[in-house]
C-alpha positions in Angstrom: 91.1 123.3 133.3 94.6 125.6 134.1 97.8 125.6 133.0 100.6 123.1 133.5 104.2 124.2 133.1 106.4 121.5 132.7 109.9 122.0 133.2 112.1 120.8 129.6 113.8 118.1 131.3 110.9 116.4 132.9 108.8 116.7 129.6 111.1 114.6 128.4 111.8 111.5 130.8 107.5 111.4 130.9 106.7 112.3 127.7 104.4 109.6 127.2 101.9 110.6 130.2 101.8 114.1 129.1 100.8 113.2 125.6 97.9 111.3 127.8 97.2 113.9 129.2 97.1 116.6 127.0 95.0 113.2 124.1 92.4 114.5 126.6 92.2 118.2 126.8 95.0 119.5 129.3 97.2 122.1 127.5 100.7 121.7 129.0 103.7 124.3 128.4 107.0 123.0 128.6 110.1 125.5 129.6 113.3 126.0 129.6 115.4 127.9 132.7 111.5 128.7 133.5 110.4 130.7 130.2 107.9 128.8 128.6 109.1 128.0 125.4 106.4 125.6 124.1 103.2 123.0 124.1 101.7 120.2 124.3 97.5 120.5 123.8 95.1 118.6 122.3 95.6 117.9 118.4 92.5 120.1 116.2 90.8 117.7 114.8 90.0 117.8 111.0 86.6 117.8 109.8 85.7 115.9 107.4 83.9 117.4 104.2 80.1 116.6 104.1 78.0 115.2 101.0 75.4 117.4 100.3 71.9 115.3 100.8 71.3 115.2 97.4 74.5 113.4 95.9 73.5 110.8 94.2 75.9 107.8 96.1 73.4 108.4 99.2 70.1 107.7 97.1 71.1 104.9 94.9 68.2 104.5 94.8 66.5 106.4 92.4 69.7 105.5 90.3 69.7 102.5 90.6 68.7 100.3 87.0 67.0 97.1 86.6 68.5 93.9 84.9 72.1 94.8 83.2 73.3 98.1 83.3 76.2 97.1 80.1 79.1 99.3 79.8 79.1 102.5 80.4 81.9 105.0 79.8 83.0 107.7 82.7 81.2 110.5 80.3 77.5 109.3 80.4 77.7 107.9 84.2 77.9 111.4 84.6 75.8 112.2 82.2 73.2 110.2 84.4 74.3 110.7 87.6 74.9 114.1 87.8 73.5 115.8 85.1 76.4 116.9 83.2 76.6 116.5 79.4 
């Protein structure tokens, strides 16, 4: 897909349409007096940090306790879930 060059005046009047095209993956070059000065394109997708497969939150059945859990401190919860002293 080739880049599209748009004059800055046209870009101001067609901004919504140009943004929609950029969302679909097109890159638009904005020019002033025929010289490229900026570009409009799709935003980078942020990568979510993946939880490791052994994370206790993904394996609740291993860490579930039958009956009342009682009152646990944060330190006790960390020790049970993550093996921290």
